[in-house]
PAZALUM-911865 format. One record per atom (N, C-alpha, C, CB): residue in one letter; chain; atom name; x, y, z. Coordinates in Angstrom, 3 decimals, m for minus. Glycine has a CB too. Layout:
# residues N
["A", "A", "CA", [X, Y, Z]]
...
# end
This chain:
# residues 60
["M", "A", "N", [m155.052, 242.713, 67.446]]
["M", "A", "CA", [m153.800, 243.426, 67.274]]
["M", "A", "C", [m152.869, 243.082, 68.438]]
["M", "A", "CB", [m154.041, 244.959, 67.185]]
["A", "A", "N", [m151.588, 242.923, 68.162]]
["A", "A", "CA", [m150.599, 242.574, 69.188]]
["A", "A", "C", [m150.340, 243.766, 70.108]]
["A", "A", "CB", [m149.277, 242.106, 68.532]]
["K", "A", "N", [m149.989, 243.451, 71.344]]
["K", "A", "CA", [m149.647, 244.514, 72.288]]
["K", "A", "C", [m148.354, 245.180, 71.850]]
["K", "A", "CB", [m149.515, 243.959, 73.730]]
["M", "A", "N", [m148.256, 246.470, 72.097]]
["M", "A", "CA", [m147.062, 247.210, 71.709]]
["M", "A", "C", [m146.382, 247.762, 72.956]]
["M", "A", "CB", [m147.413, 248.353, 70.722]]
["G", "A", "N", [m145.142, 248.133, 72.804]]
["G", "A", "CA", [m144.405, 248.730, 73.905]]
["G", "A", "C", [m143.466, 247.739, 74.554]]
["G", "A", "CB", [m145.356, 249.281, 74.933]]
["R", "A", "N", [m142.855, 248.200, 75.622]]
["R", "A", "CA", [m141.894, 247.350, 76.340]]
["R", "A", "C", [m142.638, 246.286, 77.130]]
["R", "A", "CB", [m141.000, 248.196, 77.286]]
["P", "A", "N", [m142.045, 245.100, 77.229]]
["P", "A", "CA", [m142.695, 244.054, 78.028]]
["P", "A", "C", [m142.664, 244.401, 79.520]]
["P", "A", "CB", [m142.011, 242.694, 77.788]]
["K", "A", "N", [m143.655, 243.918, 80.242]]
["K", "A", "CA", [m143.729, 244.143, 81.683]]
["K", "A", "C", [m142.628, 243.338, 82.367]]
["K", "A", "CB", [m145.132, 243.752, 82.241]]
["V", "A", "N", [m142.085, 243.872, 83.461]]
["V", "A", "CA", [m141.076, 243.165, 84.237]]
["V", "A", "C", [m141.666, 242.798, 85.596]]
["V", "A", "CB", [m139.789, 244.027, 84.403]]
["A", "A", "N", [m141.064, 241.808, 86.253]]
["A", "A", "CA", [m141.592, 241.316, 87.528]]
["A", "A", "C", [m141.554, 242.399, 88.611]]
["A", "A", "CB", [m140.798, 240.090, 87.989]]
["S", "A", "N", [m140.454, 243.119, 88.705]]
["S", "A", "CA", [m140.357, 244.169, 89.722]]
["S", "A", "C", [m139.837, 245.449, 89.070]]
["S", "A", "CB", [m139.426, 243.727, 90.898]]
["P", "A", "N", [m140.752, 246.272, 88.592]]
["P", "A", "CA", [m140.334, 247.491, 87.897]]
["P", "A", "C", [m139.642, 248.476, 88.831]]
["P", "A", "CB", [m141.532, 248.157, 87.250]]
["R", "A", "N", [m138.745, 249.235, 88.273]]
["R", "A", "CA", [m138.019, 250.258, 89.048]]
["R", "A", "C", [m138.830, 251.547, 88.998]]
["R", "A", "CB", [m136.557, 250.488, 88.488]]
["K", "A", "N", [m139.520, 251.832, 90.088]]
["K", "A", "CA", [m140.406, 252.995, 90.128]]
["K", "A", "C", [m139.791, 254.182, 90.853]]
["K", "A", "CB", [m141.707, 252.626, 90.788]]
["V", "A", "N", [m138.720, 253.945, 91.609]]
["V", "A", "CA", [m138.127, 254.995, 92.425]]
["V", "A", "C", [m136.811, 255.435, 91.804]]
["V", "A", "CB", [m137.913, 254.514, 93.878]]
["S", "A", "N", [m136.634, 256.730, 91.723]]
["S", "A", "CA", [m135.392, 257.296, 91.213]]
["S", "A", "C", [m134.647, 257.931, 92.384]]
["S", "A", "CB", [m135.664, 258.344, 90.077]]
["A", "A", "N", [m133.366, 257.592, 92.511]]
["A", "A", "CA", [m132.557, 258.156, 93.597]]
["A", "A", "C", [m131.374, 258.877, 92.982]]
["A", "A", "CB", [m132.080, 257.048, 94.596]]
["G", "A", "N", [m131.149, 260.071, 93.415]]
["G", "A", "CA", [m129.995, 260.833, 92.948]]
["G", "A", "C", [m129.103, 261.156, 94.126]]
["G", "A", "CB", [m130.433, 262.125, 92.226]]
["F", "A", "N", [m127.822, 261.076, 93.931]]
["F", "A", "CA", [m126.893, 261.404, 95.002]]
["F", "A", "C", [m125.583, 261.884, 94.412]]
["F", "A", "CB", [m126.662, 260.194, 95.921]]
["R", "A", "N", [m124.812, 262.534, 95.239]]
["R", "A", "CA", [m123.532, 263.067, 94.811]]
["R", "A", "C", [m122.435, 262.164, 95.336]]
["R", "A", "CB", [m123.337, 264.524, 95.299]]
["M", "A", "N", [m121.361, 262.041, 94.576]]
["M", "A", "CA", [m120.225, 261.256, 95.024]]
["M", "A", "C", [m118.938, 261.905, 94.545]]
["M", "A", "CB", [m120.325, 259.807, 94.519]]
["K", "A", "N", [m117.862, 261.521, 95.200]]
["K", "A", "CA", [m116.569, 262.064, 94.797]]
["K", "A", "C", [m116.218, 261.546, 93.406]]
["K", "A", "CB", [m115.463, 261.688, 95.821]]
["E", "A", "N", [m115.459, 262.345, 92.683]]
["E", "A", "CA", [m115.092, 261.982, 91.319]]
["E", "A", "C", [m114.347, 260.656, 91.271]]
["E", "A", "CB", [m114.242, 263.075, 90.697]]
["E", "A", "N", [m113.444, 260.420, 92.241]]
["E", "A", "CA", [m112.677, 259.176, 92.223]]
["E", "A", "C", [m113.570, 257.966, 92.522]]
["E", "A", "CB", [m111.529, 259.249, 93.239]]
["D", "A", "N", [m114.615, 258.136, 93.331]]
["D", "A", "CA", [m115.552, 257.041, 93.578]]
["D", "A", "C", [m116.375, 256.746, 92.325]]
["D", "A", "CB", [m116.481, 257.382, 94.758]]
["Y", "A", "N", [m116.737, 257.786, 91.610]]
["Y", "A", "CA", [m117.480, 257.594, 90.363]]
["Y", "A", "C", [m116.621, 256.860, 89.334]]
["Y", "A", "CB", [m117.949, 258.952, 89.797]]
["E", "A", "N", [m115.338, 257.193, 89.274]]
["E", "A", "CA", [m114.428, 256.496, 88.353]]
["E", "A", "C", [m114.316, 255.020, 88.731]]
["E", "A", "CB", [m113.028, 257.158, 88.362]]
["K", "A", "N", [m114.270, 254.725, 90.036]]
["K", "A", "CA", [m114.234, 253.333, 90.500]]
["K", "A", "C", [m115.499, 252.597, 90.062]]
["K", "A", "CB", [m114.082, 253.273, 92.042]]
["L", "A", "N", [m116.640, 253.252, 90.225]]
["L", "A", "CA", [m117.912, 252.651, 89.831]]
["L", "A", "C", [m117.932, 252.352, 88.339]]
["L", "A", "CB", [m119.078, 253.571, 90.199]]
["K", "A", "N", [m117.535, 253.324, 87.541]]
["K", "A", "CA", [m117.519, 253.122, 86.088]]
["K", "A", "C", [m116.586, 251.986, 85.704]]
["K", "A", "CB", [m117.098, 254.408, 85.370]]
["R", "A", "N", [m115.392, 251.964, 86.307]]
["R", "A", "CA", [m114.401, 250.942, 85.984]]
["R", "A", "C", [m114.910, 249.550, 86.382]]
["R", "A", "CB", [m113.064, 251.249, 86.693]]
["F", "A", "N", [m115.448, 249.446, 87.591]]
["F", "A", "CA", [m115.961, 248.160, 88.069]]
["F", "A", "C", [m117.077, 247.652, 87.164]]
["F", "A", "CB", [m116.467, 248.286, 89.515]]
["A", "A", "N", [m118.028, 248.513, 86.859]]
["A", "A", "CA", [m119.163, 248.129, 86.024]]
["A", "A", "C", [m118.678, 247.679, 84.641]]
["A", "A", "CB", [m120.162, 249.305, 85.891]]
["S", "A", "N", [m117.745, 248.399, 84.081]]
["S", "A", "CA", [m117.224, 248.059, 82.761]]
["S", "A", "C", [m116.489, 246.722, 82.780]]
["S", "A", "CB", [m116.293, 249.160, 82.261]]
["E", "A", "N", [m115.640, 246.519, 83.789]]
["E", "A", "CA", [m114.852, 245.289, 83.878]]
["E", "A", "C", [m115.714, 244.059, 84.126]]
["E", "A", "CB", [m113.825, 245.414, 84.977]]
["H", "A", "N", [m116.870, 244.237, 84.765]]
["H", "A", "CA", [m117.733, 243.106, 85.088]]
["H", "A", "C", [m118.985, 243.046, 84.200]]
["H", "A", "CB", [m118.144, 243.178, 86.547]]
["N", "A", "N", [m118.960, 243.827, 83.130]]
["N", "A", "CA", [m120.060, 243.831, 82.155]]
["N", "A", "C", [m121.415, 244.087, 82.833]]
["N", "A", "CB", [m120.099, 242.489, 81.394]]
["L", "A", "N", [m121.452, 245.102, 83.692]]
["L", "A", "CA", [m122.662, 245.502, 84.397]]
["L", "A", "C", [m122.987, 246.950, 84.068]]
["L", "A", "CB", [m122.503, 245.310, 85.921]]
["T", "A", "N", [m124.238, 247.310, 84.294]]
["T", "A", "CA", [m124.565, 248.727, 84.249]]
["T", "A", "C", [m124.160, 249.316, 85.596]]
["T", "A", "CB", [m126.098, 248.968, 83.942]]
["Q", "A", "N", [m124.083, 250.616, 85.669]]
["Q", "A", "CA", [m123.739, 251.253, 86.939]]
["Q", "A", "C", [m124.817, 250.957, 87.984]]
["Q", "A", "CB", [m123.569, 252.781, 86.756]]
["T", "A", "N", [m126.061, 250.918, 87.574]]
["T", "A", "CA", [m127.154, 250.601, 88.492]]
["T", "A", "C", [m127.001, 249.186, 89.035]]
["T", "A", "CB", [m128.513, 250.758, 87.791]]
["E", "A", "N", [m126.683, 248.233, 88.163]]
["E", "A", "CA", [m126.499, 246.847, 88.611]]
["E", "A", "C", [m125.336, 246.743, 89.591]]
["E", "A", "CB", [m126.259, 245.917, 87.409]]
["A", "A", "N", [m124.254, 247.464, 89.334]]
["A", "A", "CA", [m123.095, 247.439, 90.231]]
["A", "A", "C", [m123.474, 247.987, 91.607]]
["A", "A", "CB", [m121.924, 248.256, 89.631]]
["I", "A", "N", [m124.218, 249.078, 91.640]]
["I", "A", "CA", [m124.653, 249.660, 92.913]]
["I", "A", "C", [m125.590, 248.699, 93.642]]
["I", "A", "CB", [m125.355, 251.020, 92.681]]
["E", "A", "N", [m126.509, 248.060, 92.912]]
["E", "A", "CA", [m127.431, 247.107, 93.526]]
["E", "A", "C", [m126.672, 245.930, 94.131]]
["E", "A", "CB", [m128.451, 246.606, 92.494]]
["K", "A", "N", [m125.672, 245.417, 93.424]]
["K", "A", "CA", [m124.878, 244.304, 93.946]]
["K", "A", "C", [m124.121, 244.718, 95.209]]
["K", "A", "CB", [m123.893, 243.802, 92.878]]
["G", "A", "N", [m123.567, 245.914, 95.199]]
["G", "A", "CA", [m122.871, 246.412, 96.379]]
["G", "A", "C", [m123.808, 246.564, 97.560]]
["G", "A", "CB", [m122.207, 247.736, 96.077]]
["L", "A", "N", [m124.995, 247.068, 97.315]]
["L", "A", "CA", [m125.985, 247.224, 98.375]]
["L", "A", "C", [m126.392, 245.864, 98.923]]
["L", "A", "CB", [m127.217, 247.984, 97.860]]
["D", "A", "N", [m126.593, 244.887, 98.045]]
["D", "A", "CA", [m126.932, 243.535, 98.486]]
["D", "A", "C", [m125.824, 242.943, 99.355]]
["D", "A", "CB", [m127.192, 242.632, 97.276]]
["L", "A", "N", [m124.571, 243.139, 98.950]]
["L", "A", "CA", [m123.446, 242.626, 99.740]]
["L", "A", "C", [m123.388, 243.280, 101.119]]
["L", "A", "CB", [m122.124, 242.858, 98.996]]
["L", "A", "N", [m123.581, 244.579, 101.175]]
["L", "A", "CA", [m123.597, 245.276, 102.468]]
["L", "A", "C", [m124.725, 244.763, 103.358]]
["L", "A", "CB", [m123.745, 246.792, 102.259]]
["Y", "A", "N", [m125.882, 244.592, 102.774]]
["Y", "A", "CA", [m127.036, 244.114, 103.528]]
["Y", "A", "C", [m126.768, 242.725, 104.093]]
["Y", "A", "CB", [m128.289, 244.095, 102.643]]
["Q", "A", "N", [m126.216, 241.826, 103.265]]
["Q", "A", "CA", [m125.899, 240.468, 103.719]]
["Q", "A", "C", [m124.856, 240.507, 104.831]]
["Q", "A", "CB", [m125.394, 239.605, 102.544]]
["Q", "A", "N", [m123.857, 241.351, 104.682]]
["Q", "A", "CA", [m122.791, 241.468, 105.678]]
["Q", "A", "C", [m123.361, 241.895, 107.028]]
["Q", "A", "CB", [m121.722, 242.473, 105.211]]
["Y", "A", "N", [m124.246, 242.872, 107.034]]
["Y", "A", "CA", [m124.819, 243.354, 108.287]]
["Y", "A", "C", [m125.826, 242.365, 108.857]]
["Y", "A", "CB", [m125.483, 244.708, 108.077]]
["Q", "A", "N", [m126.479, 241.597, 108.014]]
["Q", "A", "CA", [m127.398, 240.556, 108.508]]
["Q", "A", "C", [m126.600, 239.507, 109.271]]
["Q", "A", "CB", [m128.191, 239.894, 107.330]]
["K", "A", "N", [m125.443, 239.097, 108.738]]
["K", "A", "CA", [m124.607, 238.103, 109.392]]
["K", "A", "C", [m124.036, 238.647, 110.704]]
["K", "A", "CB", [m123.473, 237.666, 108.458]]
["A", "A", "N", [m123.689, 239.915, 110.739]]
["A", "A", "CA", [m123.114, 240.537, 111.928]]
["A", "A", "C", [m124.127, 240.596, 113.062]]
["A", "A", "CB", [m122.609, 241.939, 111.603]]
["E", "A", "N", [m125.401, 240.660, 112.739]]
["E", "A", "CA", [m126.437, 240.750, 113.778]]
["E", "A", "C", [m126.731, 239.413, 114.411]]
["E", "A", "CB", [m127.709, 241.319, 113.202]]
["L", "A", "N", [m126.315, 238.323, 113.785]]
["L", "A", "CA", [m126.608, 236.981, 114.346]]
["L", "A", "C", [m125.776, 236.672, 115.497]]
["L", "A", "CB", [m126.424, 235.916, 113.338]]
# end
């Protein structure tokens, strides 16, 4: 019998983070994600990656 369910992913998302933000920041997030065909999670991940890269360069 074939396996059922969702396929396994390389790095599953096991941690859930909740936070509060200003309404206007949330609108920016929604707009950005929509305009760039991303989910809100993907948009936040990209922003976090950019911040991390920026601070890595600043430390050199």
